N, C-alpha and C positions, 0 to 999 in steps of 0.2 A: 707686690706683696705675695703673690703665689709663688714667685721664684724663690723668695726667702724661705717660705715654709717647705718647699721642695728640697732646698739646700740642707735643711736639718735632717731630712730623711736620707738623703744621699751621702752626706758627710756628718754623722752624728758626733756630738761632743765627746771627747775622750774622758771617760770616768773610770777611776781606779776602784778597787774593792770596797773601801769604806765609804766612798762617795756615792756609790749605788745604794748603800744602806740608808743614806740621807734622803733619797727619793721616796722612801717609805713614809716619811713624816707628813708631807703635804697630801699624799694619797690617803692615808688613814684619817687625817683631819677632815678632808672632803666627804669620805664615807661616813664618818661618825656624825657630822652636821646633817647630812641628808637623812640618815637613818633616824636620828632623834627628832628632826623636824616632822617626819612622818609619824612617829610613834607617840610623841608627847601631846597631851591634850591642851597644855597651856605653854605657849611659846616663850613665856618669860623665863622659864627654867632652861631654855635651850643652851646658853653658853656653859653653864656649869655641868649640865648633863653630857653635852658633847665632849667637853674637856675630860671628864671622867672616862667616858668610853674610848676617847682618843688615846689617853695614857694606858688604859687596859689593852687596847689593841696593839700599841707599839711594844709594850713590855712582853705581851704574849708572843708576838712574831719574833722579837729578838731572842726570847727563851727557846722557841722552837728552833730557830736557827743555830743557837748555841748547842742544843742537845744534838742536832743533826751533825754539826761540825765536830763535836766530840765522838760521836759515833763513827764518823769517817776517819778520825785520827786513830781510833782504837782498832777498827776492823780493816782498814785499808793498808 
């Protein structure tokens, strides 16, 4: 098992530009679930609250990336 994990670090999977952006989705989902689990007083609202935060995080990060890309295209 350790050899398999070491192989992933030595020979990473080849991901192109748009595929790297997809890695943002599970990362933001995990962060939003943990954050809302800590902050909510009632965990019955956890799925809806974390889904809303997840969407806000993903849209916000993609918007920042788009603005930075546009600035690069204009000024570079």
